[in-house]
N, C-alpha and C positions, 0 to 999 in steps of 0.2 A: 587408434588412437592415443598418442601417446603422453607421460605424467610426465608434467616439469618436477626440475628438483626440491622442487619447490612442496609437492606432493598433488600442484594445479593438471583440475583437464576442461578446457575444453567443451562448451555443451552445444550440440551441434546445432542449427539456427534454429531446423522442421521438432528439432524437438521445443528449444527456447518456446518460439512460436506454437505449438499443439500446448504446453502450461500454464502458457503464458505469463513463463517469468518475461524482464524484466535487469535491466541493471538493476542494483542493489534492491532487489527480492533476495528474501530469506528461503531457500532450499533447504531438501531435508533429506540425511542418506540413512536407509535401513537393509537389513538382509532382510527377508522375505526366501524362503525354501533354495537354501544357500545363492537368490542374486540380490546383487544389488537395486534401490529400491528409488529414485528421487522420486519427491514429491516439494509442491509451491508449497509452501508454509499462508496456510488466512493471510490476508493483508489486515494492515493494525491499523483503528478504527482512527479515524482520522479528525485534526483539529475543526477542520472544517467540516467535516460528516456530522462529527456534535452539533453543531451551531445552526444545520439546515433547518429543523426544523419550524427555530425560529427567524426566521428568516420569512418576515415579513409584516410579523405580529403584528406593527402598529401607524402599515399602511393606509394613508387615508385621516390620521388621528391628529398629527401631526410633521416636520417640518423635520431634517436631517438639528438642522438646527434652533430647531424649536425643543428637541429632544435632546439635542448636548449639554445648550445652558442648563436644564430641570436639569441635569445630572454631576453636574461640575459648579451649578447652582453654590 
């Protein structure tokens, strides 16, 4: 594996697949017992995930139009 002039290397596909590294993933390099260890950082909680527990709270109580009219009123 070659290092580019910018100090970059390509992580082999089998390692990316094993670690679940996708484009724009955050990774961390550390040294352990004289070896470089690559780990994937845990994904940050998405905005979608924070609101997931609220999904369906109004189900059966109001239509979306009614709720929008009430909250914008």
